[in-house]
N, C-alpha and C positions, 0 to 999 in steps of 0.2 A: 174270561181272560181280562176283560177291561176292569172287572171288580178287583182282580189280583193286582193290576197296575195301579189302580187307585189306592189300594191298601199299601202297597210299596212305596208309593209317593208319601203317603201320610207317614209310614215308619220312617222313611228317611228324614223328613222335616222334623219329626219328634227327636230323632238322634241329634240333629244339629242344634235344636232348640235347647236341649238338655245340656249339651257340651260345648256350645260355641264360646262360653266365657272361660273354658279351659285354655283357650288361645292366649289368654292374658297371663298365664301363670309362667313361672320360670322353671329352671332346672333345679330340683331340689332332692335331697336325700340320695338315694341310690343313683339317680340320674347323673350325679356328678361323678361317681365312680365309673359308671359305664359309658359315659359320653365325654365329659370334660377331661377326665384323666386317663381315657383308654386311648393308648396309641394306635391301636388297630384301625381306628377310624380315620387317621391321618392319611392323606393320598400318598405321601412318600413312603409309607410303610407297605410292603409287599403284600398284595391281596391274599396270598396263600396263608399268611399268618393267622387270619381268622379261623382256619381250619385246624390250627395247631394250638391255639390258645383258648382259654375258657370266655365265658360272657363278659368278664372283666378285664380282659387283656393279659392274663396272667398264664404263662405256659401250662397246659393242663397236666403235664407230667410231674409239675412241682408239688411238694406236699402242702404248701399253703394255697394251692388253687382250690377253688370252690367246687370244681368238677362239673359246673354247669356248662354244658356243651350246646351252644345255641348259634352256630355261625351264620345262618341265614337271617336271623334276627340283627345280629351285628352287622351284617352286610346292608341291611336297610338303614341302620344308623350311619353307616359310612357314606351312603347315598345322600342322606340328610346332610351330613357334614360337608360333603362336596358342594351342595346347593346353598346351605344356609350357615355353614360354619357353627358357631355356638348359639345361633339365634333360636331361642326356645319355640317360637311360633311355629316354625316348620315342622318340628318335631311333633309338636301337639296337633297339628293339622293332619298329620298323617295317622296319628292315633285315632282322631275322630273319625276319619274316612273308613279306617280299618273296622271300628266298632259298627259303623254303618253297614258295611259290606257283610259283616258277621250276622247282623240282624236281619238283612235281607235273605241270606242263605239259611238262617234258622227258620225263617218263615216259610221258605221252600221246604225244609226238612219236616217241619210240623205238619205241613200239608200232605205228607205221606201217611199219616196216622190220624189227623184231626180234620173235622170239617173247615172249610175255608175261613168262616168267622172265628172259629175257636183258635185256629192257627194264628190268625191276626191278633187276637187277644193275647196269646202266649208270647208272640213276638213283640208286642208293645210293652207287656210287662218286663220282657228281657231288656228291652232298649232303655227303660227309665230306671231299672233296679239300682238303688244306691250302692250296693256291694261292689259295682263295677267300677266306681270312680277310681280306685287305686290302680286298675288295670288299664283304664283309658286315660285319666288325667296324669297319672304318673308315667313319665315316658318309658321307663323300663317295663312297664306292664305291656308293652307292645309284643313282648314274648308271648303272652296270653292271647291277644287278639289275633296276631299273625299265625299262631299255631291253630287257633280255632277256625280260621279261614280253610286251611288245608284239612283240619279234622273233619269239619262238615263236608268238604269236597270228597274226602275219602269214603265217608258214609254214603253220600248221595251216588257216588259212582258205584259202590258196591251194590246198592239196591237196584241199579240199572242192570248190573251183570246177572241179576237173579230173575229178571222179569219172565224170561222163557224158561219153562220148567225143565225141558229135555235138552236145552242148549245153554252153555255158558257164554255169557258176552264177554269175551276175553279182552277186548279193547277196554271197556269200562273197568274190568278187573285189574288190568295192568295200571291203568291210570289211578284207581283206587290205591294200589299198592306203592305207587310213586308219591301219591298224596300223603300217605302214611309215613313214608321216609321223610318227605319234606316237613310235615308237621312236627315230626320228632326233632328235626334239625332247627326248628324254630323254639321248641321247648320239649323236655324230656317227656311230659305226660301226654304227647301226641300219640304215642304208641298204643295208648290204651283204646284207641278207636278200633283196633282189631278185635278186641274182646266184644265191643258192641256190635261190630259186624257179624261176629260168630252168633251172637244172641239173636240178631235179625235173621241170620240164615236158618236157625233152629225154630223160632218162634213164627216168624213170618213167612219166609219162603217155603219152609217144610211144614208150616202149620201144625207144629207140636205144641202140646200143653206142657205145663210144668210136671204134671203127673206121668206123662209120656217120658219126659227127660229122665225122671227119677227111675222109671221102670227100665229104661235103656241103659242107665248106669248100673243099676243092679245086676243086669243081665251080662253086661260087659265085664263086671268084676267077678261074678260067680262063674262064669263060663257055662252056665246051664240055662236051659230054656231056649226060647226062639224069640226073635224080635217080632213084636206084635204091631209095629208101626211101619208105616210107608216111608221108604227112603230111597232117594235117587242118587245115582252114581255121581252126576254133576255136582251135587252138594258136597260129596266126598272131595271132589277136586278143588272146589273152591275153598272148603275149609282147610285142605292140605296146603294151599297156596298162602292162607292166612296164617297158618302156624308156621310155615317155612319162613315167611317174611318176618314174623315176630321174632323168631329164634335168631335169624341173621342180623336183624337189627340190633338186638339185646347183645349178641356176641360182638359186633362191631363197637357198640357203645362201651362195652367192658373193656374191649381192647384199646379204645381210645383213651379211657380214664386210667389205664394202667391196672385194672383190677383192684383199684384201691378206692375206699370210701373216702370222702372229705372228712377232715378233722374239725369238730366243732367243741366249744367250751360249754361248761355248765350254765354260763350266762346266756348264750344263744338259745339253749334248749334244756332247761334245768332237769326235766324228766329223764332225758337221755342218760344222765349219770347217776340217777337215782336207784336204789336197791329195789328188789322185788319184795312186795307186791306194789310199792309205791309207784314205780315206773308204769305198770301196766294199768293200774287205777287212774292215773293222770292221763295217760294216753287216751284211754277210752272215754274219759270225761271230756276231752277236747273234741270229740265228735258232736257232742251235745252243744258245745260252745259254737261250733261252725254251723250247726243246723239253726241255732237260736238267730245268728247274724243272717242267715238266709231269709228266715222268716219275719224278723223284726230288726231291720239294719238302721237302728236308731243311734246306737253308740258305736261309731267307727273310729279306728285308730290305725296310724300307719305302722305302729310297731307294738307287738305283743309279747316281747321276749322279756327275759329276767323274772321280776316278781309280779308281772301283770296277772298270771293265772297261778295262785299258789297250788304247790304240790298236794295231792290227796294222800295223806299218811296213814289213813285208816279206813276200814270197812264202815265205820260208823259215821264218816263225814257225810252230812246231809246231801252234798252235791252228787254223790253216787246215785241219788234217786233221779237226777236229770240224766245220767247215763243210761239208767234202766229204762226210763221213758223213751229216750231216743232209739233205743233198740226195738223196743215194743212197737214204736210207730212204724219202723222199717219193716218189721216181722208182719204187722198187720197188713200193710200194703202188699207184701208178698203173698200172704194168705188169701187177701182179697182176689189177687190175680188167679190164685189156684181154684177157688170156689165159685167165682163169678161164672155166670151161665153166658154172658155176652162175651164171645171171642174177641170182638173189636175192644171191648173194655179191658179185657186181660192184656191184649197186646199194648195198649197204651200204658197201662200200669207198669208192665215188665220194661217197655223201652224207656219209660220216664226213670224207673229205678236204675236202669243200666246207664243212662246219661248222669245220673245223680251220684252213683256210687263208684263206678269204675274209674273215671277221671280223678276222683279224690284219692285213690288208694295210694299212689306214689307219694303224697304229701301226709299221709295218715300216721306215719312213724310205725305202722305195723310190720313192715318188711325191712326197713332200715331207718336210722335217725336222720332227720332233716335239721337244718339250721335255723329253725324258727319254732315257735309255739303254735301261733295262729297267724294266717297270712291271708288277708282278705281277697288278693288277687288271684289265688289258686282256687277260688270259688266261681270263677268266671264260667268255666265249662260246665261244673256240676249244676250251676244255676238253671242251666237249660232243661234239665230234668224236672226241677221244681216248677219252672214257668209252664212246661208242658202239662203237667198235673193240674195246675191252677186253670190254665186254659181249658182244659177237658172239663174240669169240675164247674166252671163257669157256664159251659154249654149245658150241662145237666141242670145246673140251678135256673138258667133262663128257661128251659123247658117246663120246669115245675112250678116256678114262681112268677114267671112273666119277664119278658125282655125288658121292660122300662126299669124295674127294680134292679136287675142284672146290670144294665148299662149305667144306672146311677152309681151303684156301688163300685163298679169298674172305674168310672170316671173319677170317683173320690180317690180310689187307690192309686190311679195313675198320677193324679194331681199331687198327691202327698209325696208319692216316690219322686215324681218329677223334680218336685220343690227341693225335696231333700239332696238330690243329685246335683242340682244346680247350686245349692248353697254349699254342699261338700267340695264341689270343684274349688270354690274360693279359698278353702283351707290349704291347697296346694299353690298358693300364689308365690310364697317364698318360704324358706326353711323356718323362720320364727313362727309363721302362721300355722304351719303343719304340725310342728312340735308342740306349740301351745295348745292346739286342738287335741292333740294326743293326750297331754297332760290333764285336760279336763275329764277324759274317759279313764285313763289309767294312772292315777297319782302314785302308784307303787312301782312304776317303771323307772329306775334310775338312769337307764339310757336316755330316756326322754329329757330328764333334767339336764344331762350332759349336752344334749343336742341343742336345747334352748340356750345353753351356756355359750356353745359355739357360735350360734346365731348372733348373740349379742357381742361376742368376741370379735366378730367379723366387722362389727360396726363401732369397734374400739370402745364399747361400753363395758370396761373391765370390771368395774365395781359390782354391777348388776350380774355380770357372767359369774363372778366369783361366788355370789350368792346361790345361784343354781347349782354351780360345781359342788359346793359344800352341802347343799340339800341332797345332791345325788349320792354323797359320802355317806350322810345320815340315813338315807333309805337303803343303801346297799354298803355296809361297812367294809366288806371285803372286796370292793370293786377297784381293782388296780388302776384301771383307766381314769376313774374319777379323782383319785389321788393325784395322778400325773396331771389332769386338768387343773386341779387346785394349784399345784406347783407352778405350772406354766403361767397361770394368771397372776400369781404373786410376782413372778418374774416380770410380766409386763408392767406391774404396778411398782417395780423396783424395790420390792420387799424380798431381798435375795436370801436372807437367813430363813425366813418362813418358807420360800420356794425349795430350798435344799431339804428343809425338814419334811416337806410333803413328799418329795421325791424318794427320800430314805424310807418313808412309811410305805410307799408303793412298792418300793424294792423289797421291803421285808415281807410283803404279801406273795411274792413269787414263790411257787412251789419249789420245795427243796428237792436236790438230787436223791435218787433211790438207786441202790445198786442194781445193776443190769437194766436200767431203764434210761433211755436218752431223754435229755430235755427237749429235744426237737419235737418230740411226739406230744409233749404236754404243755408247752408254752405257746400261747398265742403270739404271732410275731409283733402286733402292735403293743403288746405288753413289754416287749423288750425295749420300746422306746423310752422306758424310764432310764436306761443306761445312757441312751443319746442324750436326753434332756439333763440328766445330772451331770454328765461330763461337760456338755456345752457350758453349763452354769459355772462350774468350778474352773473351767479352762479360762474364764475372764481373769482369774489370778494366775499370772505366768509363773508363778512358783508352784503351782499345783497341776502343770501339764502331765507330769509323769502320772499322777493320780487319775487324770482323765483318761490317759492311754490304757491304764489298767482296766478301767470301766469297759472301755471298747473292747479290749481283749476278752473280758469276761462274757460280754454279750455275743461275741463270735463263738466262745467255746460252748454257749448253750444252743446256738444255731450256727452251723457253719456256712449257711447259705444266707445269712443276714448281710446283704451287701450294704446297706445303709451304715452299718457299724465299719466296715471296711473303708467306705468313702470318707467318713468322718475321722476314723483313726489316721488316714493318710494326711488329713489336714493338720492334725496334732504333730505328726512326725515331721512335716514341714517346718512347723513353728519351732521344733526341736532341732532344726537343721540336719535331719536325718533323711535327706532326699532320697538316697538309694532305697532305704527301707520303705518310704512312701511309694515309691515306684513299684516295688515288689507287692505291697498291700493292694494298690489299684489293679495290678495284673492279676491278682488272686480273685479280686471282686469280678473281673471279667470272666473268670472261669465259671462262675455261677450266673452271671448275667452278661452275656456278651452282646447284647442288643441295647445296653444302657448307655444313651449319649452322654450322661453326666460322668460316667467313668472315663470315657474317652476324652472329655473335655479336662477333666483333672489331671489326667496323665499329660495333657498338652501343657497344663500349668507346671507340672513337675519338670518337663523338659525346658520350659523356659526359665524356671530356677536354676537350672544347670546350664543355662547358656546355650541351649540347643534349639535355635529359633526354627530351623527347617523341621526338626521332628516334632516340635510344638505345633507348628502350623499343620503338619500332616494329621495329627490327632485331632485338632480342632476341625479339620475337614472331615475327618472320620465321624466325629459327633454330629456334624451337620448331615452326613449321609443318613444317619438314623433318625435324625430330627431336624429337618431344614428350617424349623421355627426356633430353634435353640438360641435364645437371646443372646447369652453370654458368648456362646461360640461365634455367633454372628458378628458381635460387636469386637471382639478380641482378634478374631481372624482378620477382620477388616483392617484393623490397627497394624497387625503383622504384615499384611500384604502391602500396606502403605510403606511400611519401613523398608521393604525391598527397593523402593525408590524407582520402579519401572512404571511407565505409563499405563501399559495394558493391565498390570495388577492393580493399579489404583482404580481403574474402571471397576474391576470385580469388587474392589472394597467399597467403592461407592454404591454399587448395586445391593450389597449386603446392608450397608447402612440405610438405604432408601427403603428396603424391604422391612427393616426394623421400624423405621419411621411410619410406614403404612400400617404396621401392626400395633404401635404405640407412639403417637405424636406428642406424648408428654414427656419423653425421656430426653432430658437436657443434654445428656452425654452423647446421644446420636447427633444432635445438632452440632455440638462442639467438634466432633470428629469428621463431620462433613466440612465444616469450617478449616480444619487442619488440611483436609485433602484439597480444598479449593486454594489454599495458600501454596501447597505444593505445586499446583497447576498455575500459580500466579494469577489467579482469578480474585482480584481484590474485592470486587463487588460481591461475588458469591460468598466468599469468606466472611464478609462483613454481615451479609444477610444471615447466615447460619450462626455467627456468634451472637448476633442481637437476639435471635430467636432463643438461644441457650440462656442468655442473661435474662430475657424476659420470664422464662420458666423458672429460673432459679437466681434470684437477685444477688445471691452471696456466692455465686459459682466463680471460685477463685481464678481458675485457669482461663475461663472464657472472658472474664473482665480483663485480665492482664493482655491476653492476647488480641482482644478487640482494641484496647487502648494502644497497644504496640502497633497494630496494623494501621489505626487512624494516625498515629504520629508519623510513621513511615510514609504515609500517603500525604503528608504535608497538611494534615488537619489536627494540629495539636490541641487547638481549643475545643474540638469535639471529643478528644481523648481524655482531657482533664476530668469531665464528670464521672467517667468510668473509673478512672484511677482513684478519685476521691471515694467512690463507692467501694471500691477494692480495699483500700486502706481502712474504711470505716468497719468493715466486716473482718478484715484480716490485717490488723494493724502491724503484723510482724513480717509483711510481704516486703522484703528488702528491695528486690527489683522493681516493684511497683513504686516505692518511695524514691528510688533513684530516678525512674522515669518521670515521675511527677515533678521531683525537683527541677529535672532538666527543663520541663515546660515552663514551670515557674520562672526560671532564669531567663530562658531564651524568648519566651512568647508572652508571658503574662507580665514579666518584669516585677515579680514580687519576691524580692531577696529574703524577707522575713519568713515567708511561707517556704522557700527553698531551704533556708537555714534549719528551719524546724524539721523538715523532711531528713536532711542529712544527720542532724543530732539524733533524731529517732533511730536512724540505722545504726548510729555508734552505741546507742544504749543498748540495742539488741545484739550487736556484734561490735565490740570495741576495737577490733583488729581488721575491720572491714576497710581495706585500702581505698576502694573505689568510692565508698561514701565519704571517707576522710579526705580523699584528694578533692572531690567536688566541693566539700565544705570549704576547703582552702580557696577554690575559686570564688566563692561566695565573699570571703574576706578581701581577695584582690579586687573584686568588683566594688566593694565598699571603700577601698582604699586603705584598708588596715594590713598594711604589708608586713609589719612586724608580727601580727598574729598569723597571717599567711605563712610567714617564714617558719614559725614555730609549728604550724599545722604540717608543712611539708617535711620538716625534720622528723616529726612523728611518723609520717608516711613512709619516709625512707627508712627508718628503723625497722618498720614492718615488712617491707619489701625492698630490701637492700639491691636487689638485682634488676629493679624496674628502672630503665633509662629515663623514661618520660618524667619520673618524679625528680630525679636529679637535674634533668634539663629544666624543669619548671622552677625547682629550687633556685637554680642559677639565675633564671630570669628575674624571680622575685628580688634576689640579692642584688642583681645588677641594678634594678629600679631603686632600691633602697639607697644604694650608693649614689645614683644619679640625683635622686630627691634629697640626699643627705638627711634621712630621717634619723633623728637622735636616738641613742641607746637607751636613755632613761625610761622610755615608754615601754621597753620590752617586757619588764616584769607585768605591767598591767595586762599586756596582750597575753602572756603565757598564763596568767592566773585562770582565766576562763577555760583555757584549752586542756590544763593539766588532768582535769577529771577524766579525760580519755587516755592520758598518757600512763597512768598506773606508775609502777615502779621502774620503769625503763631507765638504762643507763644514760646519764646525761653526757651529750657530746656537743662541742661547738660546731657551728656551721662550718667554719674553716676546716675543721677535721673531716667533715662529711664531704664537702664539695671539693674535688681535686681536679676537675676539668669542666670545660664549658662546651656545650654542644652548639653546632651551628644551627641556625634555623634554615629549613627548606621545606618544599611541598611534596616531597617524595613519600608515597605510601608504603606502609610495611604491613605484610599480611599477618594475621594473628589467628591462631587456633585455640579453641577451648575445648578441653577433654571433658567427658562426663564424670571422670574420676579425679583427675588433678589439673587444676587450672594452670595455664602457662602464661606468663607475662612477657610482652614483647615490647621492644622500643618502638615508639610511633612517632614519625615525623609530623610536624605541624601541618594542619590542613589549611586550605585557603579560607580566608575570612568568610564566616557565615556557614561553612560546611561542617559536617559531623566526622568525628573520628572517635575511637573508643578503644579500651582495652579492658581485659578481666583481671580482676585481683581479688584474692582472698577467697577461701572456700565458701563463704556464704554467697558467692556469685555462681555456684554450680547451677547450670540450667535445670529448671524444674519440670522437665519433659517427663511426664508421667504417662506411660502406655498402660492403661488401665486393664487389668486381667480380670479380677472379680472384685467388686466393691464390697468389702467386708464391713457390714454393719450389723451390730449386735441385734439378734431377732427380737430382744425384749426391751432393749434401750433405745435402738436407733442411733447410737453414737458410733463414731468411728472407732475401729479396733486396731489391730496391729498393722504394721506396714508389710508384713508378709502377706501376699495374696491369699485370699480364701480359696481353696480349690473345691470345696465340698459343699453339699447342702447341710451345713452344720446349724440348721435351724432346729428350733424345737419342734417335737412332733406333737400334732393335735391328736390326741387320743379321746374317743368318744367315751367308751368305757369298756367295750368288748368288740370282738370281731363282728363284722358286718354279717348279717344273717345270711347273705348271699355271696360273700367274699371275704378272704382272709388277709389280703395283702395289706401290710401296714403303711403302704405308700399312698393308698387312695382312700378318700372319704366315702362313707356309705353308712350302711347300718351298723353303727358302733364302731367303724373302722377309723384307723388314725387318718389324719389329714395333714400332709406337709404344708408349712407355710411357704410362701414364695422366697427363695434364698436370696441373699445379697452378699456381695463380694467385695474383696479388697481391691484397691489399685495398686499397681506395681510400678515402680518408677524406673526407666531407663531411657536412653536416648540413642537414636540412630545415627548413622553417619551423616544421613541428609540433615538431621536437625543440627549436628555439630557444624555442618557448613553453614546452615542458616544462622547458628548462633555465633559464628566467628565475627571479629570486628571489634572496634574499640568500645569500651564501655566506661571511659572516664571523660572528665571535662577538660578540654584542652583551651589554653589561652596562649597568645603569642605577643612578643614585645612589638610595639609599633614606634612611630616617631614620638618625640618628647611630648607629653601632656595628652597623649591618646593611647588608649588600650582597649583591646577587643576581647570579649568573652564568647566562647562558643561551648555550649553544654551539649554533651553527647550522652546516648544510651546504648545499651547492648541490644543487638538484634536477635533477642531470644524469643523462641516459641515454646510454650509449655503446654504439656498435655494435662488432661483432667486429673485432678487429685481429689475431687469430689468430697 
């Protein structure tokens, strides 16, 4: 017992030594699809979903499902996510521990057939074998290790149930059957342990030889003769339980997958669509490839699909020799088990062959096609049989040739394999390293070139990525996905003509419709991304929106359940102002994917377009019900809650924004909207803090800069506001309200009339009919004493806004001063000359024709309201000296309150798009080249699957009633007549708040 514990400790330390560096690896390849993009891992998703969806989170009843039903493995991923979120180390740590547990259980299992020292040798070989790196270091390989734990448990429990010849141990037998079911729920090949248990029953428990079994089978088939072998009734019971369990589990499995096999393409498994005898020759040759990898794991690769293993198209192909040799080796082992005199040796050989062959059968393509050519991970359990044979052979070698030599050779083998495993782990560090390592082994695999391109694309190394994508096209000219990748990269490089040509080339490679055959069964979902990418590209041109809509409809006609096409088509329809049709399209998409939060979110945007804020908020909340982490829904629902103007709802809005902040503290829009909430709560310090954070993250953030400056100005800190306004007009020289506020500060605080005049003249260059800017320019002239020019300026202002009382009042004041100071008329032409550049072709009127009454001066305030659609100008009485008053004038002074719905930024150019909000993920689809070998969903990355980029969206501009109240108030510059030789100027600004226009 002490020796066994010592061996177990050495075995455990060996596992840790070989795989501890895997803790530094990231989530790569299929890990991204199974973990990062799998909604079933999220805590808010009902736990029951994992029992209705496949390994990748796709409902298993759907045609695009991979049909890989492994709910218990997904459950462990979910536990990992609850503890570590997407931190890779936690996932790799669990995998390493599972491998250690498997090694210890394997050591225990081997001791049933081998001496202690030989069992230890077999377990050590299993622990360090390099073929296991994909199953251990690749996080999705947990399906193999977890299934192996229950696989070995089922076998060990079964052996315990047979210990007593005349009595069945029913408790261990029941535990064995439960372990079989559990192993199968971790990975499908777990059910093959029942076959190994049956062989154990016949060969070990009943002590039958292979010749006895042949005689028994012959007698049973012919119905003649008598059984010459001893047989116990308890064995019949146990075998009956095994058979019943196997049949029931298979029936349940078939029921779950809907009695439909998954659909794979010729790129995933070229031999599966090859004619006879090419298909059979290629399938049998793959057995020799797998045996070679087990014996000599020197050239390992994460992907063996496409052209990695060329098809065997002739009986004269020399590779057929390898196939023959593989079968000969297996037959020789079986023959040795028959003729060998030692019963113990016969049992070891037979059980080793059982572990080697039976678990491999589901992935052998012999019974049904699988979605890969070769996969190193599926050799995890079969390697147990090989290691047992080697361990037994090592014991025989040590007896004949001495233990020193045997231990020396074993040490060399363990060292070589251990170093290879340690080094191979580092290939899984990131996507670039794993795919480059694959290319060194399989340069004929176009998918690997595509995946290297994607890794470079994520780093925005587009020129290098393009080279790999084009290489993929040259390696596999009919690879639709590679052409899509080329087009998308051209799009990133702003080479739009080349991008469109590449998409059209990919589109031309799609299979043509055949009478009586649906597209759905023949087209990989990710290949339809060519329609999305092409439509997104041409939709940049607003004159081609109808053409883009046609492409989306074509994609939908090929696959009615292609929800991404519905989503993107809805966006196009909204751009075409066909909101009702867009609503119908999104509702149709819900028919196929009722759990998709993006669809609910986009429906919310549709109702927002229709002015139905309450319905919009309901759909945004529904999106959050399915995905509480949905960033756009969190942000925009928070804004809508803020718009309702109720304190308790503002609290909910703040919680959602803070949740976003915890998730991503680099999103300047979150800081900005927190600042707006603080302003609603009259928390000046808080608002200033959030606005400064937003500006710090994005120094040209238009709305944050203006609102921060406005806040500081209203807080009587105009000199602090001035730098932010200068920064605003530097990046946004057309920001009229910013120029007005800056001019106000120049007049009232900095006393720089030249700078103020430049601000107002800039406003008039942008909008010659801007009454507010024109009126404040008049004030500058008054301050300088240029009353004739001020008079001309006010005449022009009154022509633009004849119903504005304050303009007439101020014009009268200026005229009164001119009369008191007796300014001569001969200077009028000079004063008008500079101003006529803004006057245009307006009809000339004399001042006497314009002014028909004089308004008395007083200090009474007049409330003014500014609508978000049509500004209203009100008569405003003069304020006391040094106080502010304002009014709005001109369409250019509409508040810039922008409630951002989705910030539409073109996925390839990064520039702002249309002002209509983007409702959908209309980003280009990242297509590796073919379907993932384990999943077919076009929405998730993986083995050749498409990968959607992070969507970006439009801002939508609208203003709430609360904002209208905040925005009310005077927005022009007041001045009043004082005693002779004294005049006072007071410049005022609009108390406007504006939301993000990003």
